C-alpha positions as CSV (number, residue, x, y, z in Angstrom):
1,M,-81.7,-2.7,-15.1
2,T,-79.7,0.4,-16.3
3,N,-76.3,-0.1,-17.8
4,Q,-73.5,1.1,-15.5
5,P,-71.1,3.5,-17.3
6,P,-67.5,2.0,-17.6
7,P,-65.1,3.2,-15.0
8,D,-63.3,6.4,-15.8
9,P,-59.6,5.7,-15.9
10,R,-58.7,9.3,-15.3
11,S,-61.0,9.5,-12.2
12,E,-59.5,6.2,-10.9
13,I,-55.9,7.5,-11.3
14,F,-56.8,10.9,-9.8
15,N,-58.4,9.2,-6.7
16,Q,-55.3,7.1,-6.3
17,L,-53.1,10.2,-6.4
18,K,-55.3,11.8,-3.7
19,Q,-54.9,8.8,-1.6
20,I,-51.1,8.8,-2.0
21,S,-51.0,12.5,-1.1
22,I,-52.7,11.8,2.2
23,L,-50.7,8.7,3.0
24,K,-47.2,10.0,2.3
25,S,-47.6,12.7,4.9
26,Q,-48.4,10.1,7.6
27,E,-45.6,8.1,9.2
28,A,-47.8,5.0,9.3
29,G,-49.0,5.5,5.7
30,V,-45.6,5.9,3.9
31,V,-45.3,2.2,3.0
32,E,-48.7,2.1,1.5
33,A,-48.0,5.4,-0.4
34,R,-44.9,3.8,-1.9
35,R,-46.9,0.7,-2.9
36,L,-49.6,2.8,-4.6
37,T,-47.0,5.0,-6.4
38,L,-45.2,1.9,-7.8
39,S,-48.4,0.5,-9.0
40,L,-49.1,3.7,-10.8
41,L,-45.6,3.8,-12.3
42,E,-46.2,0.3,-13.7
43,R,-49.0,1.6,-15.9
44,A,-47.3,5.0,-16.6
45,A,-48.3,4.7,-20.3
46,T,-52.0,5.0,-19.3
47,I,-51.7,8.1,-17.1
48,P,-53.0,11.3,-18.7
49,D,-50.3,13.8,-19.5
50,D,-51.6,16.5,-17.2
51,L,-51.4,14.1,-14.2
52,L,-47.8,13.0,-14.9
53,P,-46.3,16.0,-13.0
54,I,-48.2,14.9,-9.9
55,V,-46.8,11.4,-10.2
56,Q,-43.3,12.8,-10.7
57,D,-43.7,15.0,-7.5
58,F,-44.7,11.9,-5.6
59,L,-41.6,9.9,-6.9
60,V,-39.5,12.8,-5.6
61,A,-41.2,13.0,-2.3
62,L,-41.0,9.3,-1.7
63,G,-37.3,9.1,-2.8
64,Y,-37.7,7.1,-6.0
65,F,-35.2,9.2,-8.0
66,P,-34.0,6.3,-10.2
67,Y,-37.5,6.0,-11.6
68,L,-37.9,9.7,-12.6
69,D,-36.8,8.9,-16.2
70,Q,-39.9,6.7,-16.6
71,I,-42.1,9.8,-16.3
72,K,-41.4,12.0,-19.4
73,V,-41.9,15.4,-17.8
74,N,-39.5,18.3,-18.2
75,D,-39.2,19.6,-14.7
76,F,-36.1,21.4,-13.5
77,R,-36.7,20.6,-9.8
78,A,-37.1,16.9,-10.5
79,E,-33.9,16.9,-12.6
80,M,-32.1,18.7,-9.7
81,H,-33.2,16.0,-7.3
82,K,-32.1,13.3,-9.7
83,E,-28.6,14.8,-10.2
84,F,-28.2,15.4,-6.5
85,H,-28.7,11.7,-5.9
86,R,-26.5,10.6,-8.7
87,S,-23.6,8.5,-7.5
88,E,-20.3,10.4,-7.6
89,S,-18.4,7.2,-8.3
90,L,-20.9,5.5,-10.6
91,P,-22.0,8.3,-12.9
92,N,-24.7,6.2,-14.7
93,I,-26.3,5.3,-11.4
94,V,-29.0,7.4,-9.6
95,L,-29.5,6.3,-6.0
96,H,-32.9,6.2,-4.3
97,K,-33.2,8.2,-1.1
98,E,-32.4,5.5,1.4
99,Q,-29.4,4.2,-0.7
100,F,-28.1,7.8,-0.8
101,L,-28.2,8.1,3.0
102,V,-26.3,4.9,3.5
103,S,-23.8,5.9,0.8
104,E,-23.2,9.2,2.6
105,L,-22.5,7.4,5.9
106,L,-20.0,5.0,4.2
107,S,-18.4,7.9,2.4
108,S,-17.9,9.7,5.7
109,G,-16.0,6.8,7.2
110,K,-18.9,5.5,9.3
111,S,-19.3,1.8,9.7
112,V,-22.8,0.6,8.8
113,I,-24.9,-2.5,9.4
114,L,-27.7,-2.4,6.7
115,S,-30.8,-4.6,7.1
116,A,-33.1,-4.1,4.1
117,P,-35.2,-5.9,1.5
118,T,-33.7,-7.7,-1.5
119,S,-34.9,-5.0,-3.9
120,F,-33.2,-2.2,-1.9
121,G,-29.9,-2.4,-3.9
122,K,-27.5,-3.2,-1.0
123,T,-24.8,-4.8,-3.2
124,L,-24.6,-1.7,-5.4
125,L,-23.2,0.2,-2.4
126,I,-20.3,-2.3,-2.3
127,E,-19.4,-1.4,-5.9
128,E,-19.7,2.3,-5.0
129,V,-17.1,1.8,-2.2
130,V,-14.7,0.1,-4.6
131,A,-15.3,2.7,-7.4
132,R,-14.3,5.6,-5.0
133,R,-10.8,4.1,-4.9
134,K,-10.6,5.6,-1.4
135,Y,-9.1,2.5,0.2
136,K,-5.9,0.6,-0.5
137,N,-7.0,-2.9,0.5
138,I,-10.6,-4.0,0.8
139,V,-11.9,-7.4,1.9
140,I,-15.4,-8.6,0.7
141,I,-16.7,-11.8,2.4
142,E,-19.4,-13.6,0.3
143,P,-21.1,-16.8,1.6
144,T,-20.7,-18.7,-1.8
145,L,-18.4,-18.9,-4.7
146,A,-21.3,-18.1,-7.0
147,L,-21.7,-14.7,-5.3
148,I,-18.0,-14.2,-5.5
149,D,-18.0,-14.9,-9.2
150,E,-21.0,-12.6,-9.8
151,L,-19.3,-9.8,-7.9
152,R,-15.9,-10.4,-9.5
153,N,-17.5,-9.9,-12.9
154,K,-19.0,-6.6,-11.7
155,L,-15.7,-5.3,-10.3
156,K,-13.5,-6.3,-13.3
157,K,-13.9,-2.7,-14.6
158,Y,-11.8,-1.5,-11.7
159,E,-8.8,-3.7,-12.5
160,D,-6.9,-0.6,-13.6
161,H,-6.6,0.4,-9.9
162,Y,-7.3,-2.8,-7.9
163,K,-6.1,-6.4,-8.3
164,I,-9.1,-8.7,-7.7
165,V,-7.8,-11.5,-5.4
166,F,-10.1,-14.4,-5.2
167,S,-7.7,-17.3,-4.9
168,K,-4.7,-18.2,-2.7
169,G,-2.8,-18.8,-5.9
170,Q,-2.7,-15.0,-6.6
171,T,0.0,-12.7,-5.2
172,P,-1.5,-9.5,-3.8
173,S,-0.5,-6.2,-5.5
174,E,-0.3,-2.6,-4.1
175,N,-4.1,-2.1,-4.1
176,N,-6.3,-5.1,-3.8
177,V,-9.9,-6.2,-3.4
178,F,-10.0,-9.6,-1.7
179,L,-13.1,-11.5,-2.7
180,L,-13.3,-14.5,-0.4
181,T,-15.5,-16.9,1.4
182,Q,-15.1,-16.9,5.2
183,E,-13.1,-20.1,4.9
184,R,-10.7,-18.6,2.5
185,L,-10.2,-15.6,4.7
186,V,-9.4,-17.6,7.8
187,D,-6.9,-19.7,5.8
188,F,-5.4,-16.8,3.9
189,E,-1.7,-16.5,4.8
190,N,0.1,-13.1,5.1
191,L,-3.0,-11.0,4.6
192,P,-1.8,-7.4,4.3
193,S,-3.2,-4.4,6.2
194,I,-6.9,-3.9,5.5
195,D,-8.6,-0.5,5.3
196,F,-12.2,-1.6,4.8
197,F,-14.2,-4.8,4.8
198,V,-17.7,-6.0,3.8
199,I,-19.6,-9.0,5.0
200,D,-22.6,-9.9,2.8
201,E,-25.5,-11.9,4.4
202,F,-24.3,-11.0,7.8
203,Y,-27.3,-12.7,9.4
204,K,-25.4,-16.0,8.9
205,L,-23.3,-15.0,11.9
206,T,-26.1,-16.6,14.0
207,L,-29.3,-17.4,12.1
208,E,-27.8,-20.3,10.1
209,E,-27.1,-23.3,12.2
210,D,-24.3,-25.0,10.4
211,D,-20.5,-25.5,10.7
212,R,-19.8,-22.4,8.7
213,T,-21.3,-20.1,11.3
214,D,-18.2,-20.4,13.5
215,T,-15.9,-19.7,10.5
216,L,-17.9,-16.6,9.6
217,N,-17.6,-15.3,13.2
218,H,-13.9,-16.1,13.2
219,A,-13.4,-14.2,9.9
220,F,-15.4,-11.2,11.3
221,Y,-13.2,-11.2,14.4
222,L,-9.9,-11.4,12.4
223,L,-11.0,-8.5,10.2
224,L,-11.9,-6.3,13.1
225,K,-8.3,-6.8,14.3
226,K,-7.3,-5.2,11.0
227,T,-9.7,-2.3,10.8
228,K,-12.8,-1.0,12.5
229,N,-14.2,0.3,9.2
230,F,-16.8,-2.0,7.7
231,Y,-20.2,-2.5,5.9
232,L,-22.4,-5.4,6.8
233,L,-25.4,-6.1,4.7
234,G,-28.3,-8.5,4.8
235,P,-32.1,-9.0,4.7
236,P,-34.6,-7.5,7.1
237,I,-33.9,-8.2,10.8
238,R,-34.9,-6.5,14.0
239,T,-31.7,-5.7,15.8
240,V,-28.2,-6.8,16.7
241,P,-26.5,-6.5,20.2
242,I,-26.6,-2.8,21.2
243,A,-23.4,-3.2,23.1
244,F,-21.6,-4.2,19.9
245,L,-22.9,-1.1,18.1
246,N,-21.6,1.1,20.9
247,A,-18.3,-0.7,21.2
248,F,-17.5,-0.3,17.5
249,S,-19.2,3.0,16.9
250,C,-21.3,1.6,14.0
251,E,-24.8,2.5,12.8
252,L,-27.5,-0.1,12.4
253,R,-29.9,0.9,9.6
254,V,-33.1,-1.2,9.6
255,N,-34.9,-0.2,6.5
256,N,-38.1,-1.4,4.8
257,F,-37.7,0.7,1.6
258,E,-38.9,-1.4,-1.4
259,T,-38.3,-0.6,-5.0
260,V,-40.8,-3.2,-6.2
261,N,-44.3,-4.2,-5.1
262,V,-44.5,-7.7,-3.8
263,S,-48.0,-9.2,-3.6
264,I,-48.3,-12.4,-1.4
265,K,-51.2,-14.6,-2.3
266,S,-52.5,-18.0,-1.2
267,A,-52.3,-20.6,-3.9
268,G,-54.8,-22.9,-2.2
269,K,-54.3,-26.5,-1.1
270,R,-50.8,-27.9,-1.6
271,S,-50.8,-30.5,-4.3
272,A,-48.8,-31.2,-7.4
273,E,-51.9,-30.8,-9.5
274,N,-52.7,-27.4,-8.1
275,L,-49.0,-26.3,-8.6
276,F,-48.9,-27.4,-12.2
277,K,-52.2,-25.7,-12.9
278,L,-50.9,-22.5,-11.4
279,L,-47.6,-22.6,-13.4
280,S,-49.4,-23.3,-16.6
281,G,-51.2,-20.0,-16.2
282,L,-48.1,-17.9,-15.5
283,S,-46.5,-16.3,-18.6
284,E,-43.5,-14.6,-17.0
285,Q,-40.3,-16.0,-15.4
286,T,-41.1,-18.0,-12.3
287,L,-39.1,-19.5,-9.4
288,I,-40.5,-22.4,-7.6
289,Y,-39.1,-22.9,-4.0
290,C,-38.6,-26.5,-2.9
291,K,-37.2,-27.7,0.4
292,G,-34.2,-29.7,-1.0
293,P,-32.5,-31.0,-4.1
294,G,-34.6,-34.2,-4.3
295,S,-37.9,-32.3,-4.1
296,C,-36.7,-29.7,-6.6
297,E,-35.6,-32.3,-9.2
298,T,-38.6,-34.6,-8.8
299,T,-41.2,-31.7,-8.9
300,A,-39.6,-30.2,-12.1
301,N,-39.7,-33.6,-13.9
302,K,-43.3,-34.2,-12.9
303,F,-44.3,-30.8,-14.1
304,L,-42.7,-31.6,-17.5
305,E,-44.6,-34.9,-17.7
306,K,-47.9,-33.2,-16.9
307,T,-47.5,-30.3,-19.4
308,N,-46.5,-32.7,-22.2
309,Q,-45.2,-29.7,-24.2
310,Q,-42.9,-29.9,-27.3
311,P,-39.2,-28.9,-27.0
312,S,-39.0,-25.2,-28.0
313,F,-36.0,-23.8,-26.3
314,S,-33.2,-24.3,-28.8
315,N,-30.8,-21.8,-27.2
316,N,-29.9,-24.4,-24.5
317,T,-28.6,-26.9,-27.1
318,H,-24.9,-26.2,-26.4
319,V,-25.0,-27.0,-22.7
320,I,-27.2,-30.0,-23.3
321,E,-24.5,-31.5,-25.7
322,W,-21.8,-30.8,-23.0
323,I,-23.9,-32.5,-20.3
324,A,-24.3,-35.6,-22.5
325,E,-20.5,-35.9,-23.1
326,H,-19.1,-35.0,-19.7
327,I,-21.8,-35.8,-17.1
328,H,-24.5,-38.3,-18.3
329,E,-26.7,-38.4,-21.4
330,E,-29.7,-39.5,-19.3
331,W,-29.5,-36.7,-16.7
332,S,-33.0,-35.2,-16.7
333,L,-31.7,-31.7,-16.6
334,S,-31.0,-32.0,-20.4
335,N,-34.5,-32.9,-21.3
336,L,-35.9,-30.1,-19.0
337,L,-33.7,-27.5,-20.6
338,K,-35.2,-28.4,-24.0
339,H,-38.5,-27.3,-22.6
340,G,-37.4,-24.1,-20.8
341,I,-37.5,-25.8,-17.4
342,A,-34.6,-26.4,-15.0
343,F,-33.7,-27.1,-11.4
344,H,-31.0,-25.4,-9.3
345,H,-29.5,-26.5,-6.0
346,G,-26.2,-26.5,-4.1
347,S,-24.9,-29.8,-5.5
348,L,-24.8,-28.7,-9.2
349,P,-21.5,-28.1,-10.8
350,R,-20.6,-24.5,-10.6
351,H,-20.6,-23.8,-14.3
352,I,-24.0,-25.5,-14.7
353,S,-25.5,-23.4,-11.9
354,R,-24.2,-20.2,-13.5
355,Y,-25.5,-21.2,-16.9
356,I,-29.0,-21.9,-15.5
357,V,-29.2,-18.5,-13.7
358,D,-27.9,-16.7,-16.9
359,A,-30.4,-18.6,-19.1
360,F,-33.2,-17.8,-16.7
361,N,-32.4,-14.1,-16.6
362,K,-32.3,-14.1,-20.5
363,G,-35.6,-15.9,-20.8
364,D,-34.2,-19.2,-22.1
365,I,-35.6,-20.9,-18.9
366,K,-39.1,-20.0,-17.9
367,Y,-39.7,-22.2,-14.8
368,L,-36.8,-22.7,-12.3
369,F,-37.3,-25.1,-9.4
370,C,-34.8,-24.2,-6.8
371,T,-33.7,-24.5,-3.1
372,S,-32.5,-21.9,-0.7
373,T,-29.1,-21.8,-2.4
374,L,-30.6,-19.8,-5.2
375,I,-32.9,-17.8,-3.0
376,E,-29.9,-16.6,-0.9
377,G,-27.6,-16.4,-3.9
378,V,-27.0,-14.5,-7.1
379,N,-29.5,-12.1,-8.7
380,T,-32.4,-13.4,-10.7
381,S,-35.1,-11.8,-12.8
382,A,-38.3,-13.4,-11.6
383,K,-41.8,-11.9,-11.9
384,N,-43.2,-14.8,-9.8
385,V,-42.1,-16.9,-6.9
386,V,-44.0,-19.9,-5.8
387,V,-43.4,-21.3,-2.3
388,Y,-44.3,-25.0,-2.7
389,D,-42.5,-26.5,0.3
390,G,-42.7,-25.3,3.9
391,K,-39.3,-26.5,5.0
392,K,-35.7,-25.5,4.5
393,G,-33.9,-28.8,4.5
394,P,-35.1,-30.7,7.6
395,R,-36.5,-27.6,9.5
396,D,-39.6,-25.5,9.1
397,L,-39.5,-22.2,7.3
398,T,-39.6,-19.2,9.5
399,K,-41.0,-15.8,8.7
400,F,-37.4,-14.6,8.2
401,D,-36.9,-17.3,5.6
402,L,-40.2,-16.4,3.8
403,R,-39.1,-12.7,3.6
404,N,-35.9,-13.8,2.0
405,I,-37.8,-16.0,-0.5
406,A,-40.5,-13.3,-1.2
407,G,-37.7,-10.8,-1.9
408,R,-36.9,-12.6,-5.1
409,A,-40.2,-11.6,-6.7
410,G,-39.8,-8.6,-9.0
411,R,-36.7,-6.7,-9.8
412,M,-35.9,-3.0,-9.9
413,N,-36.1,-1.5,-13.4
414,Q,-37.4,-4.7,-14.9
415,Y,-40.5,-5.9,-12.9
416,L,-42.0,-3.1,-10.8
417,S,-44.2,-5.7,-9.2
418,G,-43.8,-9.3,-8.2
419,N,-46.1,-12.1,-7.1
420,V,-45.5,-14.7,-4.3
421,F,-47.9,-17.7,-4.4
422,M,-48.0,-19.6,-1.1
423,F,-48.9,-23.3,-1.0
424,I,-48.0,-23.3,2.7
425,P,-49.6,-21.5,5.8
426,D,-47.9,-18.4,7.0
427,P,-44.8,-19.6,8.9
428,Q,-44.9,-19.3,12.7
429,G,-42.0,-17.9,14.8
430,D,-39.5,-15.3,13.8
431,T,-35.8,-15.3,14.8
432,D,-34.9,-11.8,13.6
433,F,-32.4,-10.9,16.3
434,V,-28.9,-11.4,14.9
435,D,-26.5,-12.2,17.7
436,I,-22.7,-11.9,17.2
437,P,-21.5,-15.0,19.1
438,W,-17.8,-14.2,19.2
439,Y,-18.8,-10.9,20.9
440,S,-21.6,-11.8,23.2
441,Q,-20.2,-15.3,24.0
442,E,-23.6,-16.5,25.2
443,N,-24.1,-19.3,22.7
444,V,-20.7,-19.9,21.4
445,S,-18.7,-23.0,20.6
446,D,-15.3,-24.0,22.1
447,A,-13.9,-24.1,18.5
448,L,-14.7,-20.3,18.2
449,L,-13.7,-19.3,21.7
450,V,-10.1,-20.7,21.4
451,Q,-9.6,-18.3,18.4
452,L,-10.1,-15.2,20.5
453,E,-7.4,-13.3,22.2
454,E,-7.5,-13.4,26.0
455,P,-8.4,-9.7,26.5
456,D,-11.6,-10.3,24.3
457,L,-12.8,-13.3,26.5
458,K,-15.5,-12.9,29.1
459,P,-14.8,-14.5,32.5
460,D,-16.8,-17.7,31.8
461,S,-15.2,-18.0,28.4
462,K,-11.7,-17.7,29.9
463,D,-12.5,-20.6,32.2
464,R,-13.6,-22.7,29.2
465,V,-10.6,-21.8,27.1
466,K,-8.3,-22.5,30.1
467,R,-9.7,-26.0,30.5
468,I,-9.0,-26.7,26.8
469,L,-5.5,-25.3,26.7
470,E,-4.4,-27.0,29.9
471,N,-4.9,-30.5,28.4
472,P,-1.8,-32.7,28.4
473,H,-2.2,-34.1,24.9
474,L,-2.2,-31.2,22.3
475,T,-0.9,-27.7,22.3
476,G,-3.1,-24.6,21.9
477,D,-1.1,-23.7,18.7
478,V,-2.3,-26.9,16.9
479,I,-5.9,-26.6,18.3
480,R,-6.1,-23.0,16.9
481,K,-4.4,-23.9,13.6
482,N,-7.2,-26.5,13.1
483,S,-9.8,-23.8,13.1
484,N,-13.5,-24.8,13.2
485,I,-12.6,-28.3,14.4
486,T,-14.0,-29.1,17.9
487,P,-11.1,-28.9,20.5
488,D,-12.4,-31.9,22.4
489,G,-12.4,-34.0,19.3
490,Q,-8.8,-32.9,18.5
491,I,-7.6,-33.6,22.1
492,S,-9.2,-37.0,22.2
493,L,-7.7,-37.9,18.8
494,A,-4.2,-36.8,20.0
495,E,-4.6,-38.9,23.1
496,K,-5.5,-41.9,21.0
497,I,-2.6,-41.5,18.6
498,R,-0.2,-41.0,21.6
499,N,-1.5,-44.1,23.4
500,E,-1.8,-46.5,20.4
501,P,1.6,-47.3,18.8
502,G,-0.1,-49.4,16.1
503,L,-1.6,-46.3,14.5
504,Y,1.9,-45.1,13.4
505,E,1.9,-47.4,10.4
506,L,-1.4,-45.9,9.3
507,L,-0.5,-42.3,9.9
508,S,3.1,-42.0,8.9
509,W,2.6,-41.9,5.1
510,T,3.6,-39.1,2.7
511,S,2.7,-38.3,-0.9
512,Y,-0.2,-40.7,-1.5
513,P,-1.8,-43.1,1.1
514,N,-2.4,-46.8,0.3
515,W,-5.9,-48.2,0.8
516,K,-5.3,-49.3,4.4
517,Q,-3.8,-45.9,5.4
518,L,-6.6,-43.9,3.6
519,E,-9.3,-46.1,5.3
520,G,-7.6,-45.6,8.7
521,C,-7.3,-41.8,8.3
522,C,-11.0,-41.5,7.2
523,G,-12.0,-43.6,10.2
524,L,-10.2,-41.2,12.6
525,I,-11.6,-38.2,10.9
526,W,-15.1,-39.6,11.0
527,D,-14.9,-40.5,14.6
528,F,-13.1,-37.5,16.1
529,L,-13.0,-34.5,13.8
530,L,-16.2,-34.5,11.9
531,R,-19.0,-32.3,13.3
532,K,-22.1,-34.5,13.6
533,T,-24.8,-35.3,16.1
534,A,-24.8,-38.6,17.9
535,D,-27.8,-39.9,16.0
536,Q,-26.9,-38.5,12.6
537,R,-27.0,-41.3,10.1
538,E,-25.7,-39.5,7.0
539,V,-23.1,-36.7,6.6
540,D,-23.2,-34.8,3.3
541,G,-24.4,-37.8,1.4
542,L,-22.1,-40.4,3.0
543,L,-23.0,-43.1,5.5
544,S,-19.6,-44.2,6.8
545,A,-15.9,-43.6,6.9
546,K,-15.3,-46.7,4.7
547,Q,-17.6,-45.1,2.1
548,L,-15.6,-41.9,2.3
549,A,-12.4,-43.8,1.8
550,Y,-13.7,-45.7,-1.1
551,I,-15.0,-42.7,-3.1
552,T,-11.8,-40.8,-2.3
553,S,-9.7,-43.7,-3.7
554,R,-11.9,-43.9,-6.8
555,Y,-11.8,-40.2,-7.3
556,R,-8.0,-40.3,-7.2
557,Q,-8.0,-43.0,-9.8
558,V,-10.5,-41.6,-12.3
559,K,-10.3,-37.8,-11.5
560,V,-13.5,-37.0,-13.3
561,P,-17.1,-37.1,-12.0
562,N,-18.7,-38.9,-15.0
563,A,-16.6,-42.0,-14.3
564,L,-17.8,-42.0,-10.6
565,I,-21.4,-41.5,-11.9
566,R,-21.1,-44.7,-14.0
567,D,-19.5,-46.5,-11.1
568,Y,-22.4,-45.6,-8.9
569,M,-25.0,-46.8,-11.5
570,A,-23.0,-50.1,-12.0
571,K,-22.9,-50.8,-8.3
572,K,-26.6,-49.8,-7.8
573,P,-28.5,-51.0,-10.9
574,E,-31.8,-49.6,-9.6
575,A,-30.4,-46.1,-9.5
576,D,-31.2,-43.8,-12.4
577,A,-28.9,-41.1,-13.8
578,D,-30.5,-38.4,-11.6
579,E,-29.7,-40.2,-8.4
580,A,-26.2,-40.9,-9.5
581,V,-25.4,-37.4,-10.7
582,A,-26.9,-35.9,-7.5
583,K,-24.8,-38.2,-5.2
584,V,-21.5,-37.8,-7.1
585,M,-21.8,-34.0,-7.6
586,G,-22.7,-33.6,-3.9
587,W,-19.6,-35.6,-2.9
588,T,-17.3,-33.7,-5.2
589,K,-18.5,-30.3,-4.1
590,K,-18.9,-31.0,-0.4
591,W,-16.1,-33.4,0.4
592,F,-13.3,-33.2,-2.2
593,E,-13.2,-29.4,-2.8
594,Y,-13.0,-28.4,0.8
595,K,-14.1,-30.6,3.7
596,L,-11.9,-33.6,3.3
597,P,-8.7,-31.6,2.4
598,K,-9.3,-29.4,5.5
599,L,-9.9,-32.4,7.8
600,L,-6.9,-34.3,6.4
601,M,-4.7,-31.3,7.2
602,S,-6.1,-31.1,10.7
603,L,-5.3,-34.8,11.2
604,N,-1.9,-34.1,9.7
605,N,-1.2,-31.3,12.2
606,I,-2.2,-33.5,15.2
607,Q,-0.2,-36.5,14.2
608,E,2.8,-34.3,13.3
609,E,2.9,-32.8,16.8
610,V,2.4,-36.1,18.6
611,Y,5.1,-38.0,16.6
612,N,7.6,-35.2,16.7
613,G,7.2,-35.3,20.5
614,K,7.9,-39.0,20.5
615,G,11.0,-38.6,18.3
616,L,9.3,-40.4,15.3
617,K,9.1,-39.1,11.7
618,P,5.5,-37.9,11.2
619,G,3.5,-38.3,8.0
620,N,2.9,-35.4,5.6
621,Y,-0.5,-35.1,3.9
622,K,0.0,-31.7,2.3
623,F,0.6,-33.0,-1.2
624,F,-2.4,-35.4,-1.2
625,S,-4.7,-32.8,0.5
626,S,-3.7,-30.2,-2.1
627,E,-4.3,-32.7,-5.0
628,L,-7.7,-33.5,-3.7
629,E,-8.7,-29.9,-3.3
630,S,-7.5,-28.9,-6.7
631,G,-9.2,-31.9,-8.5
632,F,-5.7,-33.2,-9.5
633,L,-5.2,-30.1,-11.7
634,P,-2.3,-27.6,-11.7
635,P,-3.1,-24.9,-9.1
636,A,-3.8,-22.2,-11.7
637,V,-6.2,-24.4,-13.6
638,S,-7.9,-25.5,-10.4
639,A,-8.5,-21.9,-9.4
640,L,-10.4,-21.4,-12.7
641,R,-13.1,-23.7,-11.4
642,E,-14.2,-20.8,-9.1
643,M,-14.7,-18.8,-12.3
644,G,-17.0,-21.4,-13.7
645,I,-14.5,-23.4,-15.7
646,P,-15.2,-27.2,-15.2
647,A,-12.3,-29.6,-14.6
648,E,-12.9,-31.2,-18.0
649,L,-12.4,-27.9,-19.8
650,G,-9.4,-27.2,-17.5
651,R,-7.7,-30.4,-18.8
652,K,-8.4,-29.3,-22.3
653,L,-6.8,-25.9,-21.5
654,I,-3.7,-27.7,-20.2
655,R,-3.2,-29.4,-23.6
656,V,-4.1,-26.4,-25.7
657,A,-2.3,-23.7,-23.7
658,N,0.7,-25.8,-22.5
659,I,-0.1,-25.1,-18.8
660,S,2.2,-26.6,-16.1
661,S,2.2,-26.6,-12.3
662,E,4.4,-23.5,-12.5
663,T,1.9,-21.4,-14.5
664,E,0.7,-18.4,-12.5
665,L,-3.1,-17.8,-12.2
666,D,-2.9,-14.1,-13.1
667,Q,-0.9,-14.8,-16.3
668,L,-3.2,-17.7,-17.3
669,I,-6.3,-15.4,-16.9
670,K,-4.5,-12.8,-19.1
671,D,-3.6,-15.3,-21.7
672,I,-7.1,-16.7,-21.9
673,R,-8.5,-13.2,-22.4
674,Q,-6.0,-12.0,-24.9
675,K,-4.1,-14.8,-26.6
676,L,-6.1,-18.1,-26.5
677,D,-7.4,-19.4,-29.8
678,H,-11.1,-20.0,-28.9
679,S,-11.8,-21.8,-32.2
680,Q,-10.5,-25.0,-30.7
681,F,-13.4,-25.2,-28.2
682,T,-17.0,-26.1,-28.3
683,E,-19.7,-23.4,-28.3
684,Y,-20.5,-24.1,-24.6
685,E,-16.8,-23.9,-23.7
686,K,-16.5,-20.6,-25.6
687,I,-19.4,-19.2,-23.5
688,L,-17.6,-20.3,-20.3
689,L,-14.2,-18.9,-21.4
690,A,-15.8,-15.6,-22.4
691,K,-16.8,-15.0,-18.7
692,I,-13.3,-15.2,-17.3
């Protein structure tokens, strides 16, 4: 048998270049040409010098101008292309071809709906709009506070021109960028005239079936009443209602331009053993997708048990010490962090979530077990993504979900390629048409319809709204004020209050309620105002109105989560620290920080109108609702929680910086940045304060 000569690298590269040359000139071959070009670029150091100009020409032809610096060839034409595509507002940024086209549209005043992969760089175009300083007031709607915090940090450099408004505790200035969730936008009083707005993850207008969908539609509708100039961005979809595009003269850009190569591979039979074997063979940063918080925590801990490795990630010591003091010393996250492993889901305290993402991006965490809250959230630097579970909460993953997850593999200018390992079959069914329910009114709730002005209602919708507003128990003003609360529930509750005089004693309280009043209010909220299906046993971690009343009463007494965690473990001896932390942190985030204050104020508005109509003095829940929402902190300190400052550190700031209920948020931020003596804080607290 004759020995085969080793493959000639030069011949292999040259053949790949020939293939790219053929493919890039064919419409059906462009995607493959991009993939092959990126794979060549990843091994640029091995390409012979005389072939580099050809690679450079292909980068230009395919629009990869930001990557030209990776090919060290002095070529005047390539430099001209690069400079032509350099952002006018962000001088250190070179845009790729498709980014540049969208940027030009936005610059010309055209409204754009952009549907593109994660690696496209959609968010960069938000910063470019701000950097142009063209608009007086800009609104940016982000789905999570984590995304708001990430974007706020990026936009701080424009504070010489814009005031960044992210909290109702701030007073707008002459030029503003409002960084808000949809809930904050709907509740924002006295919003000034708006020149331009952005909605990130616009697919949540219809493709996410939760009670935030109506609020996002309401926010979109309100903003369109302010300006018709907008930019909506999100992952790949097929289309939106054509009638909407025509009515608002906007352009839909559905783009498959990738700046990284993503390779999707089967990982074999789904089992913990196969997962752990795969992870042990991966050397780069890896995200492991799990269906929910329980799955993600359990799988992370089992992986650590299986690997039996020694602690070697000392950079996480500061956060581990903080967790032991302020959350619980037996919470498994601490032990995982010592080994470069962590979990991430929506119930984690905000500052812990941010720390985990930062540590992962820096390499201080190697394996991150996560749910969709991270997949749809802030930027991560992951070479590998492992899809271990085939569900998203209770429902099956769709192809749309999988594209979102796969988009987290690789990152422009860091990993030119990424791997997606699949332990599940290819998902069936794809819902990639994004409806705009407030506009189409085909699958729209009554709660959303009542927020629309009459000229914007279709005939059938007018009939539905007329039926609601002609009820004899509650005015349309109150129904609309209680946005995102079902009108029928509000009306039934008003009727009950009107017809049952005995409820007056339970509802006429002010300041703080006693136990009987709190239990009564929680019962009415649970039965009439809470969105839940008839057979739904649990709502955001709670089983009953009485349980809601109890934990609310205890939270008012202790005011810090770690006391509630120890309470939970004392009442349920079989529960470990992980279960207790997950429950309490979920309650705090889902109920106390928004849902219960919102529902309490809705009940307040209903009983106020009913009792005023009867000539009785109504209750007033504003103070208690505000205290709950703020975590029983002064308003300015409470707002710092959205910047990753935990309540425990907030209370320390009150003592050190002499903060009162009169302290203004903007002044507090300025003092922390410029005057605060950071030597009085722990190392982890210094890390958090440095990010303000």
